[in-house]
N, C-alpha and C positions, 0 to 999 in steps of 0.2 A: 504494500500500500504506500502511495506517495503521501508524505506528511506535509510537504511544503504548501499544498493547496487543499489541505484537508477540510472537509465540511461534514458536520454531524447534524442530523436533523431528528427531531422528536416532536410529533404533534405539531403545535403552532410555533415552535422555536427552531432556530438554526444557529449553530455555533460555527463560525468561520475562522480558521487559523490565520493569525496575523504574525508579522515578524517580531513585534515588540509591544509592550505596554506603552501607550502614548504618554507624552509629557503632559503636565497639568495637574490640577488639584485632584487627588484621589481620596475616596472614602471607602473603607472596607465595609462590605455588606455582610452582616452576621447571618448565620444559619444556612448559607449556601443557596437560598431561594433566588432563582432567576426570574420567575414570573408565576403569579397565581393564575389558575384557569378562570377565564371569564364566564364560562358556561358551567363547569363542574365544581370549581373551587379547588380542584387538585393542583398542587404546585409542581413545577419543574424545578429540581434543585440538583446541585452538584455536591459530591462528596470527595474528600481528598483533594480539594482545590480551594483557592481563594477567589472570591468574587469582589470586583472593584467597580464602583461608580466613578467614572472619569468625567469631570465637569465638561459639558458641551460636546462630549464625544461618545457617550453611551456606557454600556455595561460590558466588562471584560472578565474573563475567567483565566486564572493562572493555575495550570496543572503542574504539580511537581512530581507526582508518582501515582500511577494507576488511578486516575480520576474516574468517577462514575457519574453518569447523568441518570437521575431517578425520577419516575413519575408513576403514580398509582395505576393508571390505565394503559400506558404505553410500554411498561416494562422498564428494564434498566439497560443502558448502554455501558458496557463494562470496558475497562482499560483504555480510557481516552489517552492518547499519546501525550507525553510531556510537551508543554508549550503554552502559548497565549492565544486565546480565542475571543472573538468579538461576538456578542449576542445580536442576532438579527431576527426578523420576523419571517415566517414562511408566507409565501404569497401563492394565490391560486387564480387561475384565469377562468372566469365564468361569464358567459353571454356578453362578450365584448368588453369586459371590465376586469381589471386586476385588483384583487383585494387581499387584505391580511387574513390568514387562516385563524379562526377562533377555536379554542380548545375548551 
């Protein structure tokens, strides 16, 4: 597997590997929660990783060793490779429109 352009998707979220954590004010997000589900209330969260809110640049995940992406309905994505990932939304194309996937 190529890890340079690695993308991990689970339900309505997408983690895209980036080369480094961006500069700027960072706030550590406790509990590993990336996003609460809008429909079910189930959370996407990471284990064995640090989640950062970077001012004006979004949410980033720093995986040091065998990170896991967990969700009650989608199962677990095991062994996320070491690296930095940016959180993004899954998008879907429906009837001539592109919209964010809701989970």
